[in-house]
VEXMAR-608669 format. One record per residue (C-alpha): x, y, z. Coordinates in Angstrom, 2 decimals. Example, Ala and Ser with C-alpha at 12.3 -4.5 7.8 and 13.67 -1.06 7.14 Angstrom:
BEGIN
<pt px="12.30" py="-4.50" pz="7.80"/>
<pt px="13.67" py="-1.06" pz="7.14"/>
//
This chain:
BEGIN
<pt px="38.38" py="-76.88" pz="-15.59"/>
<pt px="38.74" py="-74.30" pz="-12.82"/>
<pt px="37.92" py="-71.62" pz="-15.87"/>
<pt px="34.09" py="-73.63" pz="-16.26"/>
<pt px="33.85" py="-73.25" pz="-12.40"/>
<pt px="34.23" py="-69.63" pz="-11.89"/>
<pt px="31.69" py="-69.31" pz="-15.44"/>
<pt px="29.41" py="-71.32" pz="-13.74"/>
<pt px="30.23" py="-69.64" pz="-9.98"/>
<pt px="29.11" py="-66.37" pz="-11.70"/>
<pt px="26.52" py="-67.33" pz="-13.21"/>
<pt px="25.14" py="-67.99" pz="-9.15"/>
<pt px="26.16" py="-65.11" pz="-7.81"/>
<pt px="24.02" py="-62.66" pz="-10.72"/>
<pt px="21.03" py="-65.18" pz="-10.49"/>
<pt px="21.07" py="-65.06" pz="-7.05"/>
<pt px="21.74" py="-60.96" pz="-6.90"/>
<pt px="18.95" py="-61.01" pz="-9.33"/>
<pt px="17.15" py="-63.52" pz="-6.69"/>
<pt px="17.23" py="-61.03" pz="-3.79"/>
<pt px="16.82" py="-57.44" pz="-5.71"/>
<pt px="13.37" py="-59.31" pz="-7.39"/>
<pt px="12.81" py="-60.16" pz="-3.93"/>
<pt px="13.31" py="-57.31" pz="-2.53"/>
<pt px="11.11" py="-55.34" pz="-4.36"/>
<pt px="8.67" py="-57.03" pz="-4.20"/>
<pt px="8.89" py="-56.58" pz="-0.28"/>
<pt px="9.19" py="-52.96" pz="-0.80"/>
<pt px="6.21" py="-53.16" pz="-2.74"/>
<pt px="3.71" py="-55.33" pz="-0.51"/>
<pt px="5.00" py="-52.58" pz="2.53"/>
<pt px="3.99" py="-49.61" pz="0.63"/>
<pt px="0.35" py="-51.48" pz="-0.37"/>
<pt px="0.35" py="-52.38" pz="3.82"/>
<pt px="0.49" py="-49.05" pz="4.47"/>
<pt px="-2.04" py="-47.12" pz="2.03"/>
<pt px="-4.24" py="-49.84" pz="2.99"/>
<pt px="-2.94" py="-47.93" pz="6.82"/>
<pt px="-4.19" py="-45.23" pz="5.70"/>
<pt px="-7.42" py="-45.50" pz="4.33"/>
<pt px="-8.46" py="-47.24" pz="7.06"/>
<pt px="-7.50" py="-44.23" pz="9.62"/>
<pt px="-8.73" py="-41.83" pz="7.46"/>
<pt px="-12.30" py="-44.02" pz="7.14"/>
<pt px="-12.18" py="-44.20" pz="11.34"/>
<pt px="-11.09" py="-40.10" pz="11.41"/>
<pt px="-13.57" py="-38.85" pz="9.01"/>
<pt px="-15.95" py="-36.37" pz="10.67"/>
<pt px="-19.81" py="-37.67" pz="11.15"/>
<pt px="-21.09" py="-34.46" pz="12.19"/>
<pt px="-21.58" py="-30.89" pz="8.95"/>
<pt px="-20.51" py="-28.98" pz="11.27"/>
<pt px="-17.44" py="-30.76" pz="11.93"/>
<pt px="-16.29" py="-29.51" pz="8.34"/>
<pt px="-17.44" py="-25.96" pz="8.75"/>
<pt px="-15.78" py="-23.06" pz="9.79"/>
<pt px="-16.03" py="-19.44" pz="10.48"/>
<pt px="-12.81" py="-17.80" pz="10.05"/>
<pt px="-11.29" py="-16.08" pz="8.64"/>
<pt px="-14.12" py="-13.92" pz="6.95"/>
<pt px="-13.87" py="-12.37" pz="3.93"/>
<pt px="-14.11" py="-8.33" pz="3.62"/>
<pt px="-17.21" py="-6.39" pz="1.66"/>
<pt px="-16.36" py="-5.85" pz="-1.97"/>
<pt px="-18.91" py="-3.31" pz="-3.58"/>
<pt px="-18.09" py="-4.77" pz="-7.14"/>
<pt px="-19.85" py="-1.40" pz="-8.42"/>
<pt px="-18.93" py="0.87" pz="-5.04"/>
<pt px="-17.05" py="3.49" pz="-6.74"/>
<pt px="-18.48" py="4.94" pz="-9.52"/>
<pt px="-19.18" py="1.62" pz="-11.15"/>
<pt px="-15.74" py="0.14" pz="-10.26"/>
<pt px="-15.01" py="-2.14" pz="-6.82"/>
<pt px="-14.94" py="-0.46" pz="-3.54"/>
<pt px="-11.39" py="-0.87" pz="-2.80"/>
<pt px="-10.38" py="-1.15" pz="-6.71"/>
<pt px="-7.34" py="1.90" pz="-6.83"/>
<pt px="-8.70" py="3.81" pz="-9.74"/>
<pt px="-5.79" py="4.49" pz="-11.64"/>
<pt px="-7.43" py="6.43" pz="-14.56"/>
<pt px="-10.59" py="8.15" pz="-15.33"/>
<pt px="-9.83" py="9.88" pz="-18.32"/>
<pt px="-9.55" py="13.27" pz="-15.90"/>
<pt px="-6.08" py="14.11" pz="-15.74"/>
<pt px="-2.98" py="11.97" pz="-15.52"/>
<pt px="-2.07" py="12.46" pz="-11.81"/>
<pt px="-1.04" py="8.47" pz="-11.58"/>
<pt px="1.10" py="7.94" pz="-14.18"/>
<pt px="4.85" py="9.48" pz="-15.14"/>
<pt px="7.45" py="9.57" pz="-18.09"/>
<pt px="8.69" py="5.96" pz="-18.12"/>
<pt px="12.55" py="7.61" pz="-18.76"/>
<pt px="13.53" py="10.23" pz="-16.03"/>
<pt px="9.37" py="10.85" pz="-14.68"/>
<pt px="8.37" py="13.72" pz="-15.82"/>
<pt px="5.06" py="14.60" pz="-17.18"/>
<pt px="3.27" py="12.39" pz="-19.31"/>
<pt px="2.43" py="13.62" pz="-23.11"/>
<pt px="0.36" py="11.60" pz="-24.44"/>
<pt px="-2.94" py="12.61" pz="-26.07"/>
<pt px="-6.39" py="12.99" pz="-22.87"/>
<pt px="-9.74" py="13.36" pz="-24.44"/>
<pt px="-12.81" py="11.90" pz="-24.14"/>
<pt px="-12.03" py="10.17" pz="-21.35"/>
<pt px="-9.17" py="8.07" pz="-23.51"/>
<pt px="-5.88" py="8.90" pz="-23.71"/>
<pt px="-3.84" py="8.15" pz="-26.59"/>
<pt px="-0.06" py="7.18" pz="-26.98"/>
<pt px="1.74" py="10.45" pz="-28.28"/>
<pt px="3.59" py="8.88" pz="-30.89"/>
<pt px="7.57" py="9.07" pz="-29.72"/>
<pt px="6.76" py="10.56" pz="-26.90"/>
<pt px="8.38" py="7.41" pz="-24.45"/>
<pt px="6.60" py="4.64" pz="-22.28"/>
<pt px="4.15" py="6.04" pz="-19.40"/>
<pt px="4.40" py="4.11" pz="-16.26"/>
<pt px="2.21" py="4.77" pz="-12.39"/>
<pt px="3.29" py="6.60" pz="-10.07"/>
<pt px="2.48" py="3.49" pz="-7.05"/>
<pt px="4.49" py="-0.06" pz="-7.93"/>
<pt px="2.27" py="-2.90" pz="-7.19"/>
<pt px="3.29" py="-6.38" pz="-7.02"/>
<pt px="0.49" py="-9.30" pz="-7.34"/>
<pt px="-2.22" py="-7.72" pz="-8.50"/>
<pt px="-5.71" py="-7.79" pz="-10.56"/>
<pt px="-5.69" py="-5.20" pz="-13.30"/>
<pt px="-9.43" py="-3.90" pz="-15.29"/>
<pt px="-7.80" py="-2.11" pz="-18.69"/>
<pt px="-9.54" py="-0.89" pz="-21.91"/>
<pt px="-7.34" py="0.12" pz="-24.52"/>
<pt px="-8.01" py="0.41" pz="-29.02"/>
<pt px="-6.84" py="0.32" pz="-32.11"/>
<pt px="-7.34" py="3.12" pz="-34.74"/>
<pt px="-10.27" py="2.76" pz="-36.86"/>
<pt px="-7.90" py="4.07" pz="-39.52"/>
<pt px="-5.84" py="1.63" pz="-40.14"/>
<pt px="-1.94" py="1.82" pz="-41.11"/>
<pt px="0.57" py="-0.70" pz="-41.62"/>
<pt px="0.67" py="-3.62" pz="-41.10"/>
<pt px="2.17" py="-6.97" pz="-39.42"/>
<pt px="4.59" py="-5.42" pz="-35.57"/>
<pt px="3.49" py="-1.81" pz="-36.63"/>
<pt px="-0.84" py="-2.03" pz="-36.87"/>
<pt px="-1.80" py="-1.16" pz="-33.40"/>
<pt px="1.19" py="-2.11" pz="-31.51"/>
<pt px="1.51" py="-1.85" pz="-27.69"/>
<pt px="2.17" py="-3.43" pz="-24.33"/>
<pt px="0.87" py="-4.13" pz="-20.75"/>
<pt px="3.82" py="-3.96" pz="-18.84"/>
<pt px="3.37" py="-6.15" pz="-15.08"/>
<pt px="6.05" py="-4.70" pz="-12.48"/>
<pt px="7.97" py="-3.17" pz="-15.61"/>
<pt px="8.86" py="-6.24" pz="-17.12"/>
<pt px="6.48" py="-9.50" pz="-18.44"/>
<pt px="4.20" py="-7.67" pz="-21.62"/>
<pt px="0.63" py="-8.48" pz="-22.16"/>
<pt px="0.00" py="-7.96" pz="-26.50"/>
<pt px="-1.35" py="-5.36" pz="-27.90"/>
<pt px="-2.08" py="-5.27" pz="-30.76"/>
<pt px="-4.52" py="-4.39" pz="-33.95"/>
<pt px="-4.61" py="-8.39" pz="-35.58"/>
<pt px="-7.38" py="-8.30" pz="-37.36"/>
<pt px="-7.21" py="-9.49" pz="-40.64"/>
<pt px="-3.36" py="-8.81" pz="-39.79"/>
<pt px="-1.68" py="-12.47" pz="-39.16"/>
<pt px="1.81" py="-11.46" pz="-37.72"/>
<pt px="3.71" py="-14.97" pz="-35.28"/>
<pt px="1.04" py="-15.77" pz="-32.76"/>
<pt px="3.70" py="-15.73" pz="-29.50"/>
<pt px="3.22" py="-11.92" pz="-30.04"/>
<pt px="-0.22" py="-10.99" pz="-31.06"/>
<pt px="-3.01" py="-9.61" pz="-29.10"/>
<pt px="-2.50" py="-11.53" pz="-26.07"/>
<pt px="0.05" py="-13.63" pz="-26.52"/>
<pt px="2.61" py="-13.04" pz="-23.46"/>
<pt px="4.94" py="-11.69" pz="-25.05"/>
<pt px="7.87" py="-13.81" pz="-27.33"/>
<pt px="6.45" py="-16.62" pz="-24.02"/>
<pt px="2.49" py="-17.54" pz="-24.78"/>
<pt px="0.60" py="-17.53" pz="-27.62"/>
<pt px="-3.34" py="-17.06" pz="-26.56"/>
<pt px="-6.06" py="-19.04" pz="-25.94"/>
<pt px="-8.05" py="-17.32" pz="-28.23"/>
<pt px="-8.40" py="-14.90" pz="-30.33"/>
<pt px="-11.61" py="-12.35" pz="-28.75"/>
<pt px="-10.59" py="-8.50" pz="-30.73"/>
<pt px="-13.22" py="-6.31" pz="-31.62"/>
<pt px="-13.29" py="-4.57" pz="-34.93"/>
<pt px="-11.04" py="-2.24" pz="-35.13"/>
<pt px="-11.92" py="1.10" pz="-33.84"/>
<pt px="-13.91" py="-0.17" pz="-30.95"/>
<pt px="-13.15" py="-0.50" pz="-27.52"/>
<pt px="-11.34" py="-3.70" pz="-25.69"/>
<pt px="-10.74" py="-4.59" pz="-22.61"/>
<pt px="-8.18" py="-6.82" pz="-20.68"/>
<pt px="-8.66" py="-7.80" pz="-16.92"/>
<pt px="-5.73" py="-9.60" pz="-16.03"/>
<pt px="-5.26" py="-12.06" pz="-12.50"/>
<pt px="-1.33" py="-11.65" pz="-11.76"/>
<pt px="0.99" py="-13.06" pz="-9.53"/>
<pt px="4.05" py="-11.38" pz="-9.00"/>
<pt px="7.34" py="-14.32" pz="-8.84"/>
<pt px="8.95" py="-14.71" pz="-5.72"/>
<pt px="13.16" py="-14.76" pz="-4.98"/>
<pt px="15.39" py="-15.42" pz="-2.26"/>
<pt px="17.78" py="-13.44" pz="0.00"/>
<pt px="20.71" py="-15.32" pz="-2.45"/>
<pt px="19.23" py="-13.11" pz="-5.21"/>
<pt px="17.27" py="-16.90" pz="-6.71"/>
<pt px="13.70" py="-17.29" pz="-8.69"/>
<pt px="12.04" py="-19.87" pz="-6.15"/>
<pt px="8.96" py="-19.46" pz="-7.48"/>
<pt px="7.87" py="-17.86" pz="-11.02"/>
<pt px="4.87" py="-15.36" pz="-11.37"/>
<pt px="1.81" py="-16.09" pz="-13.37"/>
<pt px="-0.53" py="-14.59" pz="-15.50"/>
<pt px="-4.07" py="-15.57" pz="-17.07"/>
<pt px="-5.54" py="-12.75" pz="-19.10"/>
<pt px="-9.50" py="-12.42" pz="-20.01"/>
<pt px="-10.05" py="-10.51" pz="-23.39"/>
<pt px="-13.43" py="-9.16" pz="-23.45"/>
<pt px="-14.44" py="-11.79" pz="-21.16"/>
<pt px="-13.04" py="-14.57" pz="-22.98"/>
<pt px="-10.70" py="-16.35" pz="-21.12"/>
<pt px="-7.27" py="-16.36" pz="-23.68"/>
<pt px="-3.90" py="-16.40" pz="-20.99"/>
<pt px="-4.50" py="-19.34" pz="-17.82"/>
<pt px="-2.94" py="-19.34" pz="-15.11"/>
<pt px="0.76" py="-19.07" pz="-17.70"/>
<pt px="3.34" py="-19.59" pz="-15.86"/>
<pt px="5.67" py="-16.60" pz="-16.57"/>
<pt px="9.17" py="-17.26" pz="-17.91"/>
<pt px="11.02" py="-14.42" pz="-17.31"/>
<pt px="11.73" py="-11.36" pz="-19.33"/>
<pt px="9.73" py="-10.91" pz="-21.59"/>
<pt px="12.73" py="-10.20" pz="-24.55"/>
<pt px="12.37" py="-8.66" pz="-28.08"/>
<pt px="15.87" py="-10.09" pz="-28.53"/>
<pt px="16.74" py="-13.25" pz="-26.33"/>
<pt px="15.96" py="-15.33" pz="-23.23"/>
<pt px="13.88" py="-14.46" pz="-20.53"/>
<pt px="16.10" py="-12.97" pz="-17.53"/>
<pt px="15.36" py="-13.40" pz="-13.67"/>
<pt px="17.02" py="-10.68" pz="-11.94"/>
<pt px="15.64" py="-9.85" pz="-8.69"/>
<pt px="13.12" py="-7.34" pz="-8.19"/>
<pt px="10.50" py="-5.89" pz="-5.81"/>
<pt px="7.49" py="-3.74" pz="-6.45"/>
<pt px="7.10" py="-2.06" pz="-9.78"/>
<pt px="5.32" py="-0.15" pz="-11.73"/>
<pt px="2.51" py="-1.20" pz="-14.11"/>
<pt px="3.72" py="0.93" pz="-17.94"/>
<pt px="2.08" py="1.23" pz="-20.65"/>
<pt px="4.45" py="1.28" pz="-24.45"/>
<pt px="4.86" py="3.62" pz="-27.12"/>
<pt px="5.85" py="1.52" pz="-29.62"/>
<pt px="7.58" py="4.38" pz="-31.71"/>
<pt px="5.78" py="3.73" pz="-35.40"/>
<pt px="2.65" py="6.26" pz="-34.42"/>
<pt px="0.50" py="3.05" pz="-33.42"/>
<pt px="-1.94" py="6.02" pz="-31.76"/>
<pt px="-3.12" py="3.26" pz="-28.87"/>
<pt px="-6.34" py="3.94" pz="-26.79"/>
<pt px="-6.31" py="3.88" pz="-23.24"/>
<pt px="-9.88" py="4.02" pz="-20.80"/>
<pt px="-11.00" py="2.37" pz="-16.78"/>
<pt px="-7.81" py="1.39" pz="-16.10"/>
<pt px="-8.26" py="0.52" pz="-12.44"/>
<pt px="-6.44" py="-2.53" pz="-9.96"/>
<pt px="-6.79" py="-4.20" pz="-6.84"/>
<pt px="-3.89" py="-4.75" pz="-4.49"/>
<pt px="-3.99" py="-8.74" pz="-4.63"/>
<pt px="-1.08" py="-9.03" pz="-1.39"/>
//
């Protein structure tokens, strides 16, 4: 008899707890609905009734002539106009660039090494044009391979993928080993491609922890191929992306070391910070 009474008491206790939980949850929902309704009423009461109440006049954007610097935006930093390597240096030791210069372009000299800007950058708008050789050699990752590295770490892949398939997170326009491009928009081999890149640098706190990922948007020959992609970290050939803290850093162009013979021209940048 005592055992049956205890069982009945337990059942009643569980039922009571469930009832109280349901009632409490119902009351919470009702209060949330009431709060939302009050906010709607307040918002309606405070809604502007005159056009000028939603107009403001500061800050005033600076004036930029989009072609005011020999076809380049007036506030851009011209990194290469075909004349010289004044803005560039060898990535490894800062020595003079050994790449080929001619026909208003620079071309990778095989196994001479990567080059980078002397100036360091954070968030930028970057315009760069590149060309793979018309004479096709090799295949896969060894055909017209180079790369544009933002802050020397985050690579937008340059590759001749015309009738030349490879892993898609390493094809032309990919954020190397991280993001497959939305489209392949290459021109025929030997013709000039353009990349227009909007890059926002990652942020780190005073504990060397990443608190905000970098993002990148890329237009390839005016076609959107990377849409505000959140960069996972460094674009590694092997292993996972790394997120060591860093500040401003150079823009780097790759010598892939396989006689890829990629050329570059018309490089300019606008700082976004």
